[in-house]
N, C-alpha and C positions, 0 to 999 in steps of 0.2 A: 454801261458806264456813263450814259448821257441822260440828261433830263429829257423827258418826253416833250415833244414839240407838236403844235398843230400842223397838220398836213399829212399827205399820204403818197402812195405810188400806184400806178396803174398796173393791174395784172388780171389774168383770167381766174375767176373763182367759180365754184359750184355752190349755189346758195340753197338753203332750205328754210321754209316756213312751215311750222306745225302748230295746230291748235286743236282744242277739244270741240267737237261738233255738239251743238245743243247745250252749250255751257250754262245758259240761263236756267233751264229746268233743274240742272244738277245743283247749281248754287242755291236755288230756292228750297232744295230739300235738306239743306244743312244750316247750322248756325255759323257765324263768321269764324269761330275757332275750328269747327269741323271742316269748313271749306279750306282754311289755311293748311290744315294737316293733310287734306286730300290733295291739294295742289302740290305740296311737297312730295307726297308719295308718287305723284305722276311725273313731276319734273326731274326728280333725282334719277330714276332708272333710265329715262329717255336721254338725259344729259350724259349718263355713263356710256350709252351706246354711241353718242356723237363723239365723245372724247376717245373712246376705244378705237374708233375709225379715223383718228387724227383730225377731227373737226374742231373748229373754234366756236364757242358759244358767243354770239354777238350780244344778245340781250334776251330777257324774259319780259313778256308783256301780258301780265295776268296769267292766263292759262296757255299762252302761246310761247313758242321758242323760235328764235331766229338764229341760224348757225351758218357757217360757211367753211369750205375746204380750200386748201392751197394758199393759206396765209395764216400766220406770219412765216411758216416754213414751207418750202417747196414740197408739193405732193403731186407727182406726175399723174397718178391715177385718181385724181380728186373726184371726177365724176362717178367712177365706179365705187369709190369709198362712200360717197353720199347716197347713191341709190342703194347700196348694200346696207347702209345704216337705216334707211327708211324701212326696208324689209324686216330688219331685226326689231325695229320699233313696233311694227305690226304684230310680230310674233310675241314680243314681250308684253304688249298690251293684252293680248288674248290670254296670257298666263296670269296677269295681274287682276283682270276684271273679276273673275270668280272670287278672289280673295276679298276685294273691295265690296262685292255684293254680300258676302257672308258677314263682313264687319258691319255693314249697314243693317242687315237683318238682325244681328245681335243687339244693335242699338235701337231697334224698333222703328226704323225708317226705311223708305224705299229709295234706292239709287237708280235713276234712269240709266239705260245702257251707255257705256262710255265708249265713244268712237272718236277717231281723229281724222283730220284732213291735213294732207301734206302736199306742198308744192316744191318742186326741185327744178332749178334752171341754171344754166351755165352761160357765162359771158364776161366781157371786159368790165371791170369796176375800178374805182379808186378805193384803196383800202389803207387805213392809217388812223391817226388820231383826229376825230371829227367832233366838232362842237363849238364852244365859245372860248374866249380868252379865260373866262372864269372856271369853266368846267368842260372837260372833253373825255371821250372814251374811244377805245379801239373799235372801229366799225367800218362799214363800207357803203359806198354810194354809187348809183348808176342805174341806167335803164334796166339792166339785167336783174337788179335787186327788185325793182318795182314789178317786173314780169313774174318773178318767183312768187311774190306775194299774191298777185292776181291768179296764178295757177292754183295756189292753195285754196282760194275762194271758189274756183271752178270745180273742186271735188264735190261740192254740193250739187251742182248742175248735173253731173254725170253719175252720181251715186256711188262713187268709188272713194277709197281712202288716199290713194297716191296719184298725183298728176305730175308728169315729167315733161319738160320741154325738149324740143328736137335736138338742140345742141348737146344736151346731156346724153341723150340716146346715142348720138353719133360718136361721142367720146367713150361711152361705156356700152358697147353693142351686145354684150354677152347675155343680157338678162331677158326674161320672158315678157317682152313689151307687147302691148296691144294698142293700136292707134285708136284714139278717142274721137278726134275731130280736127278740123282746120278752123281756127277761131281768130277773131279780131278782138283782143281784150280791150277793156275800157282804157282810153287815154293813148292808144297806140294805133298807128295807121297800117303797119304791116301785119299780115296774118301770121299766126303761130301754129305749128303742128304739134299736137299734144298727145301724150300716151299715158297709159297706166301700166303697172308692173304686176304680173301674176306670180312671179317667183324669180329665183336665181337661175344660173346656167343649167342646174340640174333639171329644172322645169322646162326651160327653153328647148332642151334637146329631146324631149319626149314626143312620141308620135301623137299623143292626145293633144298637146299644145299646138303642134304644127298643123294638125287637121282643123282645130278650132280657129286658129289664126287665119288660115286660108279661107275658111268660110266667112269669117268676120270681114276680111279685106274685100271679099267679093260683094258682101252687103254694102260696104262703104262705096265701092265702085259703082254699084247700081244706084245708090242714093245720089252720088255726084253726077251721074248721067241722067238724073231726073226720071229714072225708071222706078217710080214709087211703089208700084205693085210688086215688082221683083224683090225690092229691098225689104218690104213688109213680109213677104213670103219667106225670105231667107232668115229673118228674125224669128219667125214662128218655127222654122225647121232647123234651128241651130243645134249643133251637137253639144254634148256635155263639155263644160269648161273645167280646166284644172284650177279652180278658184276657191277651193274649200277654205283657205285662210282669210279670204276677203270677207269682212263682215257684211252679210247680205248678198254676197256673190256679185254677179254682174246684172242682176235684175233691174236695178235702177238705171243702168246705162241703156238697156233695151226699151224700158218704159219711156225714157226720154226720146229715143229715136222713133218709136212707134207713134208717139204723140206728134212729133215733128213731121213725120211722113203724112199724117192725116191733114195737118195744116197746109203743107206744101201741095198736096194733091188738090185741096180745095181752092187754093190760091197759088198757082204755079209762079215761080220767081222770074221766068222769062229766059230767053235763049242765052243772054249774056251773063247768067248767074255763074259765079266762080266757085261755088261750093263752100264759101267761107261763111261761118255762122257768126 
């Protein structure tokens, strides 16, 4: 019953950034009209999943989606809702891509593989009407927002589709998380512990996941202890992972670590190394 005003309130949000990996080759394979239709076919089902889990769409940026949970209405389980939404997005994309590939083939063109990168992070933000006196929209600002965007970009580095920050993991512990690294993202001084998600609670409780996670954590411990040879051996001897739904599996993650181990063995970082990348 009131006119919207500039300004907002501080509250804890879980934020998500999602975009299409390798969007330039995809856009080059289509006319502008075809590209617009394709973007609509991508954004609509992904938006459905955000809204079904009580998320708020902040904005679209070309092929990218920014969304958040726990505003404007209170959602006590906002972190779990967000992580659950990203897993459903992964599954839905796997269902849609064969349809898009068939449509492209029928039109006589080649569609590159459609993959997404997603970053999820939880933290304190200011949420409300943000902008200028002439034009504003309902959005959020804060360091946690910037970190969520940076985590989405890190999905390229580690070869996975989902990257989740530690605060989200703490608030939503039931999922099948796998630690990726301890990193210092661009523009931040403090290190951030990041994870990927192999599945929901049904995966987290399996013996296969628990065995794999223990082996992976042992590899990370050897890496941080600067035992490069043991870490490399553990990568080679890793058991099968329950990662069938992840496009490309976890191969990209271990290729990244194998290359890093070679570099660190050639030029050791020194006794005071804190394991932060």
